[in-house]
N, C-alpha and C positions, 0 to 999 in steps of 0.2 A: 502493499498500499503507499509506497514511497516512490519517489522518479525512476530511483536505480536501487538495485537491489543491494541490502546492507545486512551485516550481523557482527555476533559477538561470537567470541571463538573460546569457550572457559576450556583450559584446563586443570586439572587440579594438579597441585603441586608434585606428589605420588606419581605421576605421570608425564612430567617434561621429560623425561628421557625419552617417550616414547615419537616427538616429535621429531625430525630429524630435517624437516625444512619446509620454509613456506611454502608458498602456491599464489602465482607460481616462482618458482626460486630466485629470491633476492641473491643481492651481491653479499651479505651477511653471511650466505651458507659457509660453512666449512667443513673440510673433511671427518671423520672421526678420526685418526690420526693427526687431527691439528685443533681438535680441540681438549684433546683430554687434560690438558691444564684449567678448561675452564669445568665446573658442576653444571648438570644437566638444565639447573636454573637459570642459570647466568646465559649458558647459551640460546636456553628458550627464549630468554627476556631478549640477546641479542636481534634477533630470528626476525623480531616484530617489532624493533623500538623505533627503526627507519620506514614509510611507509611513501617516501618518494611527493613527488604532488598528488595531492586527491582533491576530487570533487566532492565537498564536506555539506553539500545540498539533501542527501539522502539520511544522513544523521540527525541536519536541521529538522527535518519531516518529520521523525518518527511520532513524535507527541501528537501531530495532528493525525497523523495517521494512523494511530491508536486511538484518537478523538473519533474516529470514520468509524473505525471497528463498533467501538462502544455504543457511538449514539443512532449512528443509520444502521448499522449492520447487527445490533441486538446482543453485539458482544462475542466472546470467544467462542462462548458454550452452543450459541445458536447459530453464529459459524459453520463449527464443527459437526453439530447436529444435519446444520442443510447439507453440506460438503460428501457426508459422509454417505447417506441418504440419496442425493442424487447420485454420487458415484453408482451407489446399488442398483437404482433406479432407470439408471441412464444405461449401465453396463445388459441387463435388464432386456432393455428396450432394443439395444443394436441388437443384441444374440437375436431376439424373435425377428426384427426383420432383413436379418442377412442370415437366417435358419443358421445360427452355429452355437456355442455356447458361451458362458464366461467360465474365466478361468479359476478353479474353484482347489481351495487344498479339504483333509480330511477335516478339520475345524473349521470354525466361521472367522476364525481370528483376522485370517487372509483380508477378508472383505470388509473389515471392520476401520477401514481407513480412505482416504479421502481419494484413492484409485480405484483402477477396473479394468482390467482383460480383456479383452472379448477375440474369439477366434474369428479370424477370416474364413469365406468360401472360397479357398484355394487348398487345391491338392496334389501332395508330393508323390513322383512316382520311385517307387522300389528299388525300378530297375534306370539304372543308368544312362540307357543306349537315348540316343538323340531320337533315333525311330519310333522307340516304344513310347518317349514323351509328348512326339506328335501328332501319335495314333491317337491317346488319351488325352488331350490337351491339359498334359498335369506338368510340374516343374520336376528338374532332377534333384536330387539333395545336394549336387554338386552349385547348383544355382542358386538355391535359396535364399540364402545370405546376398546374393546380389539383387535378385529380385524384392525382398526387404527392404535393402537401401532405396530400391528404384522407388518404393511405393510412396515409400515416406518425404522421397524428394519432389516428387510426382504433388504430392500434398502442399507443397510449399511454391513451388512452382508454377499451380496451376489454378490453384483454390483460395491460395494466403492464407494458407494454417498452417499446422505442423502436429502433423498425426504420428506417434512415434511406432514405427512397425518392424518387430524382431522373429525371427524364425526359432523357434524355443521347442525341444522337445517333438519333431517329426511336423509342425505344425507352426502357423502366421498367426501374429496375434497383436492388436492394437494397444497401448495405452492411452490410457485417458483419465484426468482428474475430473472432480466435480468441485466446480469453484461457486464461488457466490453471484458472480456475473451470469453465471450459467442457467441453463434449465431445460427438462428435457428435449423442447425442439432443437436445442444443437445438439445433442448425443444423436439422435435420427435424422438430423444433415452431415452429419459424419458417418453414419453409417450407408448413406446415399454414395458417399465419396468413395469406401472402401468396397463399395457394391462395385461402383464401375471401373475403380485402378482394379481390384480384383479379376473382371472381366479382361480386362484390357491386359493384363500379364499371362492371364492363363492363352490369350491369342498370339503372345510373344511379343506384343510392344516394347518392353523392355529390353529386348535386343537388340535394337534398334537406338536406341538413346547414347548420347555420346556426355552427357553431363551427370554419370552417375556418379554419387559420392562416396568414399570412404567413411566411415561410420562415425569418426573422431569428426570430419568437417560437417556433416549433418546434427549432429549434436550441439557444435558452435553454433551452426547456422539457426 
């Protein structure tokens, strides 16, 4: 709820030795051999004491952001309740529209959060041969991760959004989050986007793409 994300990293003194570097790695980083004369806490402090040029506006806006969450959104409890409920309802709605399922564990704890993972109607052929894949319009396992990245990139470049799609345990999954600025209609729209891209992926449209990004670039973008 601020112009740019900001956070506070709290590390108990007993865990200072576990922090090897800041992210991104700063010029204060020292190899283990060079920090032997320093205590873990001294080294930890030196890592984070220099932040170089920084935009302080996110920190200045924290109080206003908290006020907005409390007075306009109803407070943290209400925000969590809505976000978790929307993730559940939205995930089930998407699964129904796409004819698939929501990723669930043996207990309900996996779904007690603001995220949901919904399977895409894409099938992977157990046979790695190109002919077999073309005959059944299925995707070979060796191509699955590339297809997942292609779908994610298409959501950015064509639909002005970001839907993270990953290949996991023999299936394609889309990860979505419930947020206070979303409702069920947004999840229904996302299902339509993924249905279209899944159909195009099965046709092999991903093969002609020249803008497939590696995972780290997709995440950054």
